[in-house]
N, C-alpha and C positions, 0 to 999 in steps of 0.2 A: 311650200312656204306660204303663210298667210299674207294676203295683200291688204295693207291699210289704205285709208283714204285721207289725203290731206287736201284741204280746200283753201285757196288763196282768195281773199275777199278784197275787191277793188275799193280804194279809198277816194277815188275821183270818178265822177259819173261818166266821163268820156272814155274810160279805159275798157279794153276788150282783149280777146285772146290774141289779136294781131298787134297790140301795142308793143313798142320796143321794150318796155319794162315788164312785160308779162313774164312771171316766173316760169322757169324751165328746169328740167333735170340737170344737175351739175355736169353730167357727162357731155352736155352740149357745149361746154365751155372749157374743154381741155386746151391749154395754151399751145400755140404753134411750137414754141421752143421745146416742149415736152414731146410733142408728136414727132418731130424730126430728129430727136436725139437717138443715138445708136444704142442698142441693147448690149453691146459688147465693146470692151476696150480695144483701142488700136494703138500702134506705135507711131513714130514720127513719119514713117512711110505710108501711113494709112492702111497698114496691114493688121489683121486681127492678131492679137497676142494669144498664144496657145499655152495653157498651163500644163502641169505635170501629168494630169489625167488625160491629156490629149484633146481637151475641149477649149472653147473660147471662154474668156473671163467676163462674167456678167457685170454690167454697170448698174447704177441706181435705176436706170430705165427698166431693168428686169424685175424690179421689186413690186409685187402686187400690192403691198401695203401702201406704197406711194400712189399707185393708181387708184386704190380704194379711197384715198384722201381726196383726190381730184373728183371722183365720180359719185361720192355719197351725197344723198339729199338733193337739194334744189338751190339754184343760184338766182339772185336778183341782180339786175343791172341798172345803171343810171339811165333815166328817161330822156336826158338831154345833155348837151355840152355844159361842163362846169369849169369855170376859170378860177384858179387860185393865184393870187397876186399879192405883192407888197404895197400897202397904201402909203399915203404921204407921211405917215409916222413910222414907216418901215416895219409895220406889223402885217402879219399874214392875214388875208381876208379872202372872201369868196364872192363870186358873182355868177348867178344862174343865167344862162344864155337864152332861156325860154321863160317868159314871165308866167306862163301857166304853172310852172313848177318852182316859183320863187321861194317856197317854203320847204323844198325837198332837202336842201342842205343848208344848215345854219351854223354860224360861228357861236362859240360859247366861251365864257371866261374859264380860267384855269379851274380844274376840278379839285377843290380843297380836300386834302387828306388822301387823295388818290395819287399813287406814284406815277409821275409822268414818265413814259418810256424813254430811255436814253436814245439820243439821236433824233428826237422828234420835237416839233414846236411845242412850247408850253401851252399855247392856246389850243383848245380842243374844238372839234366840230361835231355835228350830229347829222346822221341820215334820218329823214322822216319819211318812212317808206310809203310807196303808193299802195301797198298791199298788206292787209292783215292776214292772219293764219288761224285756221281752225283744224283741230285733229280729234280723232275719236277719244272717248273716255279712257283715261289712264295713260294717255300719251302726251309728252312734252316735246319741245323743240330747243335745240341749242343753236344760238345765233353766233356766228364767228366770221372773221376775215376769210375769204376764199382760201382754202387749204393749199399750202405750198406755193402760193402766189406771192413770192418774195420780190417779184418784179413790180408789184403795185406800190405806189408811193404813200400808202397809208396803212394803218393797222387799227382794227376795231377793238373796242372792249368786247369781251365774250360774255354772253349771258344765256340763261336757260329760263324759258317761260312755259308755264303749264297752259298750252294752247288749246286744251280741251275746255278750259274755263274762261280764258281771256283771249279775244281775237282782234283787239284794237291794234293798229299798226305800231303806235308808239314811236320812240326815237332811239337811235343807237349811236352813242358817242364814238368818235374815232380821232386819231392823231395823224398828222401829216409829217412826212420826213422833213427834218430841219434843213432849210436851204432850198427845198424844192418849191418851184412855182411852175405853173403851166396849165394846160387844158386836159381835163379828163373828158374824153369824147363820149357821146351818148352810146350806151351799150356796154360800158365798162363794168365788169363784175365787181360788185361792192359788198355783197353779203352771201354767205352760204348758210343754209338752214337744213338741219338734219333732225328728223323726227325720231323719237325713241320711246320705248315703253318704260314707265316708271316702275321700279322694283326696289325692294329693300335688299341689302346685301350684308353678309358677315364676312370677315376676313380671317385667314389662318396662315400660319407659317409652316413650311416644310424644310427641315434641316437634315440633310443626308450626310452620311459618312463620305470621306474623301473618295474611297474606292467606288461608291455608288455614283458619285458625281462624274468621275472620269468615265465610268461605264456608260452613263447616259450621254456624255459628249461623244464617245466613240460611236454609239448607235446612231446619234443624230448625224454625224459625219457620213456614216455609211448610207444613210437615207438621202441626205440632201447634197452631198458632195459628188455630183455626177457631172460628166462633160456637158457643158453649155447650161447647166442649172435648169431651172424651171420646174423642179419637183413640187414645191409648194403650190405654184399656180395650177399645175396639171392634176395633182392628186388630192390636195387638201383644201384649196381655196374654194369658198362658196360664193357664187355670184349673187349680188343683190340687184334688184331692179327698181328704178325710180322712173315713173312715167308721168 
């Protein structure tokens, strides 16, 4: 498989490879709650449940698609502690705990015409990244909230940038969960970046007869319904590397 080169460009002269905010492969930031989760269901007695095929029943932890979400691309983390608090007007605000990064996270007024996500403060914020990104010709990057990190108290707007043409850090708007205040510690993952090749696509529809659909389902069950699962991971899944 061809290896692409993504370059992260420092936006502050003191940054280096050892800086806390230095971008790293997303695989370095798999959350502990995922790592310790069991791959198979248990009953109230903490015994594995056995299905009709004689195998254990896989949980979401056994799904390679979820793991791919966690490990694809690169992760950027907060360079310092960031405090979100209610001011004297009972409005959510932000205070950077290290003056060197006083412009890393800024508050913004409501984004007119943009649907405010339900359950989040109307006020929006923006990350102003320490790092710009450059990719080879023909490659772009998608910027998004770290995938499957529903434990984080914020959600980013998602965007795509042609990083082969534009490498400025820019700013990324985000929303904070309504009612949440507290400290985001330095090193908190706030952004996942996944490079991809730009291609044009065409779509088509396949409408099969009922018998063909049922036959396909039966064949799929023969292939994938085996004791303890793992067929997709072991026979079909193709590992991607991000270094």
